[in-house]
C-alpha positions in Angstrom: 224.2 -53.8 92.7 225.4 -55.2 89.5 228.7 -57.0 89.3 230.2 -54.8 86.4 234.3 -57.1 85.4 237.1 -55.8 83.3 237.7 -56.4 79.8 239.5 -59.6 79.8 238.4 -61.6 83.2 237.5 -64.9 82.4 234.0 -65.7 82.4 234.3 -69.2 85.2 236.1 -66.4 87.5 233.5 -64.2 87.3 230.9 -66.5 88.2 233.7 -67.3 91.3 233.6 -64.5 92.7 230.5 -63.6 91.7 228.9 -66.5 94.3 231.7 -65.1 96.7 231.2 -61.7 96.6 227.1 -62.4 97.6 228.1 -65.4 100.7 230.6 -62.3 102.2 228.4 -59.6 101.2 225.1 -61.5 103.8 227.9 -62.0 105.9 228.7 -58.2 106.7 227.0 -54.9 107.0 228.5 -52.8 105.1 228.0 -49.1 104.2 228.4 -48.2 100.8 231.4 -47.1 100.8 233.0 -49.9 101.8 230.3 -52.0 99.6 231.3 -49.5 96.3 235.9 -50.6 97.1 235.0 -54.3 98.2 232.5 -54.0 94.3 235.4 -52.2 91.8 237.6 -54.9 94.0 235.8 -57.6 93.1 235.7 -56.2 88.9 239.5 -56.6 88.7 239.0 -60.2 89.3 240.4 -59.5 92.3 239.3 -61.9 95.7 237.7 -60.3 98.6 238.7 -62.6 101.1 242.6 -60.6 99.7 242.9 -57.5 100.3 245.4 -54.7 97.9 246.8 -53.3 100.9 248.5 -56.9 101.8 247.5 -56.9 105.0 247.3 -60.3 106.7 245.6 -61.1 110.1 247.5 -62.6 113.5 247.6 -66.1 112.1 249.4 -64.8 108.4 246.2 -65.5 105.9 245.6 -62.6 104.3 242.8 -60.3 105.4 239.2 -59.7 103.6 238.7 -57.0 102.0 236.4 -54.9 104.6 238.3 -56.3 107.0 241.5 -54.5 105.9 239.9 -51.5 104.7 238.2 -50.7 107.9 242.0 -51.8 109.2 243.3 -49.5 107.2 241.6 -46.3 108.4 241.3 -46.8 112.1 245.6 -45.7 111.7 
């Protein structure tokens, strides 16, 4: 799947996000819906290690996108 960033996202940030996205995808077994949502989140300039629900793990660090998405769907 190819990511299309929204206009205005810095080229250097795009490269960082693409690299992080590739590493993240290889470490998770994603459903098609999770992958689409993840790409949409990243295309807006957001990091995969953060989430739009402001959810944090037990240590207080932001929960990664897919873990937070799965947690929200369980609630």
